[in-house]
C-alpha positions in Angstrom: -5.1 10.8 7.5 -8.3 10.0 6.7 -9.8 9.6 3.2 -12.2 12.5 3.7 -9.3 14.8 5.3 -7.1 13.7 2.0 -9.6 16.5 0.0 -7.9 19.3 2.0 -11.6 20.8 2.7 -11.8 23.1 5.5 -14.0 21.8 8.4 -13.0 18.4 7.6 -9.4 17.8 8.5 -10.0 16.3 12.1 -6.7 15.1 12.5 -7.8 11.3 11.9 -4.6 9.7 11.7 -4.9 6.0 12.0 -1.9 5.7 13.9 -2.6 8.3 16.6 -6.3 9.3 16.5 -7.3 9.6 20.0 -10.9 9.0 18.6 -9.9 5.8 17.5 -8.0 4.8 20.8 -11.5 5.9 22.6 -13.3 3.5 20.8 -11.1 0.7 20.9 -10.6 -1.0 24.3 -8.3 -3.2 22.7 -5.9 -0.5 22.2 -3.9 1.5 24.9 -5.5 5.0 25.6 -3.3 7.7 24.8 -4.8 11.1 26.2 -1.4 12.9 25.9 -1.2 12.5 22.1 1.4 9.6 22.2 1.1 7.2 19.1 -0.3 3.8 19.4 2.1 0.9 19.2 -0.8 -1.5 17.9 -2.3 -0.9 14.3 -5.7 0.9 14.1 -8.8 -1.6 14.4 -11.9 -0.3 13.4 -15.1 -0.1 16.0 -16.7 -3.1 15.2 -13.7 -5.4 15.9 -14.5 -5.5 19.5 -18.0 -6.6 19.1 -18.1 -10.1 18.1 -21.2 -11.3 19.5 -24.4 -12.3 17.4 -26.9 -9.7 17.1 -31.0 -10.3 17.3 -30.7 -14.0 17.5 -34.6 -14.2 18.0 -35.4 -12.5 14.6 -32.7 -14.9 13.2 -34.9 -17.9 14.5 -37.9 -16.4 13.3 -36.5 -15.9 9.9 -35.4 -19.6 9.6 -39.0 -20.9 10.9 -40.4 -18.4 8.1 -38.2 -20.1 5.5 -38.9 -23.7 6.9 -42.5 -22.8 6.5 -42.1 -21.6 3.1 -40.7 -25.1 2.1 -43.5 -26.9 4.1 -46.1 -24.8 2.2 -44.5 -25.5 -1.2 -44.7 -29.4 0.0 -48.5 -28.9 0.6 -48.9 -27.5 -2.8 -47.1 -29.8 -4.7 -49.1 -32.9 -2.8 -52.8 -31.0 -3.0 -52.2 -28.8 -6.1 -53.2 -29.5 -9.8 -50.2 -27.8 -11.7 -51.5 -29.8 -14.8 -54.5 -27.6 -15.1 -51.9 -24.6 -15.3 -50.5 -26.2 -18.3 -53.3 -24.3 -20.2 -51.2 -21.5 -20.1 -48.9 -23.2 -22.1 -50.8 -25.6 -24.3 -54.4 -25.5 -25.6 -56.8 -28.2 -26.0 -58.4 -29.1 -29.4 -62.3 -29.9 -29.9 -61.8 -33.8 -28.7 -60.4 -32.5 -25.4 -56.6 -33.5 -25.8 -53.8 -31.0 -24.8 -52.0 -30.2 -28.0 -48.4 -31.3 -28.1 -48.8 -33.5 -24.9 -51.6 -36.1 -25.3 -51.6 -39.2 -27.4 -52.6 -38.4 -31.0 -51.6 -34.9 -30.9 -48.0 -35.1 -29.7 -46.7 -33.9 -33.2 -49.3 -30.9 -33.3 -48.0 -28.5 -30.6 -50.1 -25.4 -31.6 -53.9 -24.7 -31.2 -55.6 -22.1 -33.5 -59.4 -21.3 -33.5 -61.4 -21.9 -36.6 -64.6 -22.3 -38.1 -66.0 -25.5 -39.9 -65.3 -26.4 -43.4 -67.6 -24.4 -45.7 -68.9 -21.8 -43.0 -70.1 -18.7 -44.8 -67.4 -15.6 -44.9 -67.3 -13.5 -41.9 -65.6 -10.6 -43.1 -68.4 -8.3 -43.4 -69.7 -5.4 -41.5 -72.4 -7.2 -39.5 -69.8 -9.5 -38.0 -68.2 -9.1 -34.4 -65.9 -10.8 -32.6 -68.4 -12.2 -30.1 -70.4 -13.5 -33.1 -67.4 -15.1 -34.4 -66.2 -16.5 -31.0 -69.6 -18.4 -30.6 -68.8 -20.7 -33.6 -65.2 -21.3 -32.9 -63.4 -24.6 -32.7 -60.1 -25.5 -31.3 -57.9 -27.5 -33.6 -54.1 -28.9 -33.0 -52.0 -28.0 -35.7 -48.3 -27.6 -36.8 -48.4 -24.3 -38.2 -50.4 -21.1 -38.0 -52.8 -20.7 -40.7 -52.1 -17.3 -43.1 -54.8 -15.8 -45.4 -54.1 -15.0 -49.1 -55.6 -11.7 -50.8 -59.4 -12.6 -51.5 -59.4 -15.3 -48.9 -61.7 -13.2 -46.5 -64.6 -13.1 -49.1 -64.7 -17.0 -49.4 -66.1 -19.9 -47.4 -64.1 -21.5 -45.0 -61.8 -23.6 -46.6 -59.9 -26.9 -46.0 -56.2 -26.6 -45.2 -53.4 -29.2 -46.1 -54.2 -32.6 -44.8 -50.7 -33.0 -42.7 -51.4 -29.9 -40.8 -53.9 -31.4 -38.7 -54.8 -34.9 -37.0 -56.8 -37.2 -39.1 -59.6 -36.9 -36.8 -59.8 -33.4 -37.0 -59.8 -33.5 -40.9 -62.2 -36.0 -41.2 -64.6 -33.9 -39.1 -64.0 -31.0 -41.3 -62.3 -29.0 -38.5 -58.9 -28.6 -40.2 -60.1 -25.5 -42.0 -59.7 -21.8 -42.1 -61.7 -18.5 -42.6 -59.4 -16.4 -44.0 -57.8 -14.4 -41.2 -54.2 -13.9 -40.1 -53.3 -15.7 -37.2 -50.4 -14.5 -35.1 -48.3 -17.0 -32.9 -48.6 -16.2 -29.0 -46.6 -19.0 -27.2 -48.4 -22.3 -28.6 -51.5 -20.5 -29.2 -52.4 -19.0 -32.9 -54.7 -16.0 -32.5 -56.6 -13.9 -35.1 -56.1 -10.3 -33.6 -59.5 -9.1 -34.9 -61.0 -11.9 -32.7 -58.9 -12.3 -29.7 -57.7 -8.7 -29.2 -55.7 -9.3 -25.7 -52.0 -9.3 -25.6 -51.8 -10.0 -29.4 -48.7 -7.5 -29.8 -46.7 -9.6 -27.7 -46.3 -12.3 -30.7 -45.2 -9.8 -33.2 -42.8 -8.0 -30.6 -41.1 -11.5 -30.0 -40.6 -11.7 -34.1 -39.0 -8.7 -34.1 -36.8 -9.4 -31.2 -35.8 -12.7 -33.0 -35.2 -10.5 -36.1 -32.8 -8.3 -34.3 -30.9 -11.3 -33.0 -27.2 -10.8 -32.5 -27.5 -6.8 -32.8 -29.1 -7.0 -29.3 -25.5 -7.6 -27.9 -24.5 -4.1 -28.6 -26.7 -2.9 -25.8 -24.7 -4.5 -22.9 -21.5 -3.4 -24.4 -22.5 -0.3 -24.9 -23.8 0.1 -21.3 -20.8 -1.4 -19.5 -18.7 1.0 -21.5 -20.7 4.2 -20.8 -21.1 3.3 -17.2 -17.3 3.3 -16.7 -16.9 6.4 -18.6 -19.4 8.2 -16.4 -17.9 6.6 -13.3 -14.5 8.1 -14.5 -15.9 11.7 -14.9 -17.6 11.4 -11.7 -14.0 10.6 -10.3 -12.4 13.2 -12.1 -15.2 16.3 -12.2 -17.6 15.4 -9.6 -17.0 18.2 -7.4 -16.9 20.7 -10.5 -20.4 19.3 -11.5 -22.0 19.8 -8.0 -20.8 23.5 -8.0 -21.9 23.9 -11.6 -25.4 22.4 -10.9 -25.6 25.0 -7.9 -24.6 27.9 -10.2 -27.2 27.0 -12.9 -30.1 26.5 -10.1 -29.2 30.0 -8.9 -28.7 31.8 -12.3 -31.3 29.8 -14.6 -34.2 31.3 -12.3 -32.8 34.4 -12.3 -32.3 34.6 -16.2 -35.6 33.5 -16.7 -37.3 36.0 -14.4 -35.6 38.8 -16.4 -36.4 37.5 -19.8 -39.9 37.5 -18.3 -39.8 40.9 -17.2 -38.4 42.3 -20.2 -41.1 40.9 -22.5 -43.8 42.1 -20.2 -42.4 45.5 -20.7 -41.7 45.5 -24.4 -45.3 44.7 -25.6 -48.5 43.6 -23.7 -48.1 39.9 -23.3 -44.8 39.6 -24.9 -43.8 38.4 -28.2 -41.3 35.4 -28.0 -42.8 33.7 -24.5 -44.7 30.3 -24.7 -48.4 30.8 -25.5 -49.5 30.2 -21.9 -47.1 33.0 -20.7 -48.4 35.4 -23.3 -51.9 35.0 -22.1 -50.7 36.5 -18.9 -51.4 40.1 -17.7 -48.0 42.3 -17.7 -48.5 43.1 -14.1 -48.8 39.0 -13.3 -45.7 38.3 -15.5 -43.7 41.0 -13.4 -44.7 39.2 -10.6 -43.6 36.0 -11.9 -40.2 37.6 -12.3 -40.0 38.7 -8.9 -40.7 35.3 -7.4 -37.9 33.7 -9.9 -35.6 36.6 -8.5 -36.3 35.4 -5.1 -35.8 32.0 -5.7 -32.2 32.8 -7.4 -31.3 34.7 -4.3 -32.4 32.0 -1.8 -30.5 29.4 -3.8 -27.5 31.9 -3.7 -28.0 32.4 0.0 -28.4 28.9 1.0 -25.4 27.9 -0.9 -23.4 30.5 1.0 -24.8 29.6 4.4 -24.2 25.9 3.9 -20.9 26.0 1.9 -19.0 24.2 4.5 -21.8 21.5 4.3 -21.8 21.6 0.4 -17.8 21.1 0.6 -18.4 18.1 3.0 -20.8 16.4 0.8 -18.4 16.8 -2.3 -15.8 15.3 -0.1 -17.9 12.4 0.7 -18.6 11.8 -3.0 -14.8 12.1 -3.6 -14.3 9.5 -1.1 -17.0 7.3 -2.7 -15.1 7.6 -5.9 -11.5 7.0 -4.3 -13.3 3.8 -2.8 -14.3 2.5 -6.1 -10.9 3.3 -7.4 -9.1 1.4 -4.4 -11.5 -1.4 -4.2 -13.0 -2.0 -7.7 -14.3 -5.7 -6.4 -17.3 -3.8 -4.9 -18.6 -3.3 -8.6 -18.8 -6.9 -8.8 -20.8 -7.4 -5.2 -24.3 -6.4 -6.4 -23.8 -8.9 -9.6 -23.3 -11.7 -6.8 -26.3 -10.8 -5.0 -28.2 -10.5 -8.1 -27.5 -13.8 -9.1 -28.5 -15.2 -5.7 -31.5 -13.1 -5.9 -32.6 -14.7 -9.4 -31.7 -18.1 -8.0 -34.3 -17.5 -5.1 -36.7 -16.0 -7.6 -36.6 -19.3 -9.5 -37.2 -21.5 -6.8 -40.0 -19.2 -5.4 -41.8 -19.2 -8.6 -41.8 -23.0 -8.7 -43.5 -23.1 -5.4 -45.6 -20.2 -6.2 -47.0 -22.3 -9.0 -47.6 -25.3 -6.8 -49.6 -23.4 -4.4 -51.6 -21.5 -6.8 -52.5 -24.7 -8.5 -54.4 -25.9 -5.3 -58.1 -26.0 -6.1 -57.8 -24.9 -9.9 -59.7 -26.8 -12.7 -60.2 -26.2 -16.1 -63.3 -24.5 -17.3 -65.8 -25.1 -19.9 -64.2 -24.7 -23.1 -66.9 -23.2 -25.3 -67.8 -20.4 -22.9 -64.2 -19.6 -22.3 -64.0 -19.1 -26.1 -67.0 -17.2 -26.2 -65.5 -14.8 -23.3 -62.2 -14.4 -25.3 -60.3 -16.2 -22.9 -57.5 -18.8 -24.3 -56.5 -19.8 -21.1 -59.6 -21.7 -19.7 -58.9 -22.1 -16.1 -60.6 -21.3 -12.8 -60.4 -21.7 -9.0 -63.0 -23.5 -6.9 -61.8 -22.1 -3.5 -60.0 -19.4 -2.0 -57.6 -21.4 0.3 -54.5 -20.9 -1.7 -54.8 -17.1 -1.4 -53.8 -17.3 2.3 -50.8 -19.3 0.9 -49.9 -16.9 -1.7 -50.1 -13.8 0.5 -47.6 -15.7 2.7 -45.5 -16.3 -0.3 -45.4 -12.8 -1.4 -44.4 -11.6 2.0 -41.3 -14.2 1.9 -40.5 -12.8 -1.4 -40.3 -9.5 -0.4 -38.7 -10.5 3.1 -35.6 -12.7 1.7 -35.1 -10.2 -1.3 -34.9 -7.5 1.0 -32.8 -9.6 3.4 -30.4 -10.3 0.4 -30.3 -6.4 -0.4 -29.5 -5.7 3.4 -26.9 -8.1 3.1 -25.3 -6.3 0.1 -25.5 -3.2 1.9 -23.8 -4.6 4.9 -21.1 -6.1 2.8 -20.6 -2.5 1.2 -20.3 -0.8 4.7 -18.0 -3.6 5.9 -15.5 -3.0 2.9 -16.0 0.8 3.7 -14.9 0.5 7.3 -11.8 -1.7 6.3 -10.7 0.7 3.7 -11.7 3.9 5.4 -9.9 2.9 8.9 -6.9 1.0 7.1 -3.5 2.2 7.8 -2.8 2.2 4.2 -5.8 2.4 2.0 -4.0 0.5 -1.0 -3.1 -2.3 1.4 -6.4 -3.6 2.7 -5.3 -6.9 4.3 -8.9 -8.2 3.6 -8.3 -8.1 -0.2 -10.6 -6.4 -2.9 -7.8 -4.4 -4.7 -8.4 -5.9 -8.0 -11.9 -6.5 -9.9 -12.0 -10.3 -9.8 -10.8 -10.5 -6.0 -13.8 -11.0 -4.1 -12.3 -12.0 -1.1 -13.3 -9.1 0.9 -17.1 -9.4 -0.2 -17.1 -13.1 0.9 -15.3 -12.0 4.0 -18.4 -9.4 4.5 -21.0 -11.9 3.4 -19.8 -14.4 6.1 -19.7 -11.6 8.9 -23.0 -10.7 8.0 -24.7 -14.2 7.7 -23.1 -15.5 10.9 -23.1 -12.5 13.1 -25.6 -10.2 11.9 -28.3 -12.4 10.3 -31.2 -11.5 12.9 -30.5 -7.7 12.3 -30.6 -7.6 8.7 -33.6 -10.1 8.9 -35.4 -7.9 11.3 -35.1 -4.6 9.1 -35.9 -6.7 5.9 -39.3 -7.9 7.7 -40.5 -4.4 8.2 -39.8 -3.1 5.0 -41.3 -6.4 3.3 -44.7 -5.9 5.9 -44.6 -2.3 4.5 -44.8 -3.3 0.9 -47.1 -6.3 1.0 -49.5 -4.1 3.0 -49.4 -1.4 -0.1 -49.8 -4.2 -2.5 -53.0 -5.6 -0.5 -54.5 -1.8 -0.1 -53.9 -1.7 -3.9 -55.7 -4.9 -4.6 -58.6 -3.9 -2.4 -58.7 -0.6 -3.7 -59.3 -2.1 -7.4 -62.0 -4.3 -6.1 -63.8 -1.6 -4.6 -63.4 1.4 -6.8 -66.7 0.5 -8.8 -69.0 0.6 -5.8 -66.9 3.2 -3.7 -68.0 6.9 -3.3 -65.9 10.1 -3.7 -65.5 9.8 0.3 -64.1 6.3 0.5 -61.8 7.0 -2.5 -60.5 10.0 -1.0 -59.9 7.9 2.5 -58.4 5.1 0.4 -55.9 7.8 -1.2 -55.0 9.1 2.3 -54.3 5.7 3.5 -52.3 4.7 0.3 -50.3 7.9 0.8 -49.6 7.3 4.5 -48.6 3.8 3.7 -46.2 5.0 1.1 -44.9 7.3 3.4 -44.3 4.9 6.2 -42.7 2.3 3.7 -40.2 5.1 2.7 -39.4 5.9 6.2 -38.7 2.4 7.2 -36.5 1.9 4.3 -34.4 4.8 5.0 -34.0 4.0 8.9 -33.1 0.5 7.7 -30.6 1.4 5.2 -28.8 3.7 7.6 -29.1 0.8 10.2 -27.6 -1.6 8.3 -24.4 0.5 8.0 -24.1 1.0 11.8 -24.5 -2.8 12.0 -21.4 -3.1 9.9 -19.4 -0.1 11.4 -20.3 -0.6 15.1 -21.5 -4.2 15.4 -25.0 -3.1 17.1 -28.5 -5.0 16.8 -31.0 -3.6 14.7 -32.7 -1.2 17.1 -29.6 0.0 18.6 -28.1 0.5 15.2 -31.4 2.5 14.1 -31.0 4.7 17.2 -27.4 5.2 16.7 -28.2 6.4 12.9 -31.0 8.6 14.0 -28.7 10.3 16.5 -25.8 10.8 13.9 -28.5 12.3 11.6 -29.8 14.7 14.2 -26.0 15.8 14.8 -25.4 16.5 11.2 -29.0 17.0 9.7 -27.7 19.0 6.5 -25.0 16.5 5.5 -27.4 13.5 6.1 -30.0 15.2 4.0 -27.8 16.2 1.2 -25.5 13.4 0.9 -28.2 10.7 0.0 -30.0 13.2 -2.3 -26.6 14.3 -4.4 -25.7 10.5 -4.7 -29.2 9.4 -5.6 -29.3 12.6 -8.2 -25.7 11.5 -9.6 -27.0 7.8 -9.8 -30.4 8.8 -11.6 -28.1 10.8 -13.9 -26.0 8.1 -14.5 -28.6 5.8 -15.4 -30.1 8.1 -17.7 -27.0 8.7 -19.5 -26.1 5.1 -20.0 -29.7 4.1 -21.1 -30.2 7.2 -23.5 -26.6 6.3 -25.0 -27.2 2.6 -25.3 -30.7 3.5 -27.0 -28.8 5.9 -29.4 -26.2 3.3 -30.1 -28.6 0.3 -30.8 -31.1 2.9 -32.8 -28.0 3.6 -35.2 -27.0 -0.2 -35.5 -30.4 -0.9 -36.6 -30.3 1.8 -38.9 -27.2 1.0 -40.6 -27.3 -2.8 -40.4 -31.1 -3.3 -40.9 -32.1 -6.8 -40.0 -34.4 -8.8 -42.3 -37.9 -9.4 -41.0 -37.8 -6.5 -38.7 -41.4 -4.8 -38.4 -40.8 -2.2 -36.0 -38.0 -1.4 -34.0 -39.8 -0.7 -30.7 -39.3 -4.2 -29.1 -35.7 -4.4 -30.0 -35.1 -1.0 -28.5 -37.2 -1.4 -25.4 -35.4 -4.8 -24.7 -32.2 -2.5 -25.1 -33.2 -0.2 -22.8 -34.3 -2.6 -19.9 -30.9 -4.2 -20.3 -29.0 -0.8 -20.1 -31.2 0.2 -17.3 -30.2 -3.0 -15.4 -26.5 -2.8 -16.0 -26.4 0.8 -15.1 -28.2 0.1 -11.7 -25.8 -2.6 -11.1 -22.9 -0.5 -11.8 -24.1 2.7 -10.2 -26.0 1.0 -7.4 -22.8 1.1 -5.0 -22.7 4.8 -5.4 -25.6 5.4 -2.9 -24.6 2.9 -0.3 -20.7 3.5 -0.5 -21.6 7.3 0.2 -23.9 6.5 3.0 -21.3 4.3 4.5 -18.5 6.9 4.2 -20.9 9.6 5.7 -21.3 7.3 8.7 -17.5 6.7 9.1 -16.9 10.5 8.7 -19.7 11.3 11.3 -18.7 8.8 13.9 -15.1 10.1 13.7 -16.3 13.5 14.0 -18.5 13.0 16.9 -16.1 10.8 18.7 -13.2 13.7 18.0 -15.8 16.1 19.8 -16.3 13.4 22.7 -12.4 13.1 23.0 -12.0 16.6 23.0 -14.4 17.1 25.9 -12.8 14.6 27.9 -9.3 16.2 27.5 -10.5 19.3 28.5 -11.8 18.1 31.5 -8.8 16.2 32.5 -6.9 19.6 31.9 -9.3 21.5 33.9 -9.1 19.0 36.8 -5.2 19.1 36.4 -5.2 22.9 36.6 -7.7 22.6 39.9 
């Protein structure tokens, strides 16, 4: 029987035998149609097997042309751009205009610092400001960032060691220091009292370097916690869902009873939060009545939709069973993530080339006075159109790869769900390192349904880039805009967000139907909406419950990893660690990424299992109606 029917949940056992399901026979033109209940001689074949044609070829061609246009745009940037000017983000120039660490004479002096001439009066007094200091600063190449000793801020600017600066800078009296503490930021040495922007980045980097190998605890702890959480979901998922519903029903009622009791005890209560104590006793009793109504409503909904809740629990149980039987799907998001990272690296290279079109270096003195270490400016706006196109392509390709991952997951769920023996899938994937099923799914998606996947990814990319452009316009106009225009922009941004989320929801369900039925994108989206219309409660709950389980898992993994790393830093404190904030932030980010990779299949697998269940259910109904019609005609 089907995997959802294995849960013995009432309302889910639809007699979906892989060998004698009438629904399967009707959907499969390749198999013999046995309306009288006879078993098929041929093994079960899933719905999409009868559709071997390619879908949305025009969209596939447009996608290929867009990729070629991206390459052409990158070649244009390489030919007409000035990426050397962008080196100012990595290397500074000294007072003689030489690029530190690059140009002859300063190749051994990679760092640049900003100082005052030798003998300059002290600047550390109450009348000095950052702007006054920056007006007199001189950039100098060096090999070491200057540090101040006690009392140096009250002395004139003194000469540093001769070998720390080029000889011509020493001869000019520029190899000096006025007494501040310079912090290294990349290849820049910056006084945080003078250049205040982003100076904390360097301190954080130093803390990360001090933490060192202790940061390796984070991924190990995150992976271990991820497997533990998946095991808990597999063993106790249904109990947790019913317990959550019970808490959601009992907690408001208990809270209402507490508030009602306190309102009756003394005026305003004595053990309630201050904001509740300020309420009148009658108002507090009204709040209690509302909370009791919420509890009653939750209980009523739980009773009315008990069958739906059991169906949702069975879908999640099937999701857990699938990950147990096909563990290779845990690796699939990693493979897609590596491809996305490779594309992102190439995209960044093209982005730099296009962004360098029309870029020049600005006036060094004016940039220093303004507090701008990276002294670059653009003389034209031509590159903006190319950057917008590159941004669109970034979202398009990333969403296309995400769509391919969702397609691969749905393909694997289809192979597992409709298999005669779920532990004997002929296409592989039964162990963690067996990626044959994922490779087969990717090849199917690339060769047959690239156009459909690209079509859905394009609309998502268009919606997201539109949101970014609206945000950029809002930031440029918010100073001059009045309250009416701000309100209109807020409404437009809200509608844009709703449109983007709707497109993402429809696309994600459409990708599943593309894998299950072999439809084109529009037909798959229509089929998905039809299924959602026939089973609205299940479609509304499965996605949210799976997303809730995923969020809870991510939260558990991140918090557990942060606690573990904090304990390691406390028990084994590293030398030179100023603050544990940066190592903990990096550990949290690493744990979040690992948790997303490990738990991201939950939502997509649950969605695919729900589509398989809905397809079987609807087909069962259609077969029963046809059987009733045949029986009626036979009686006539």
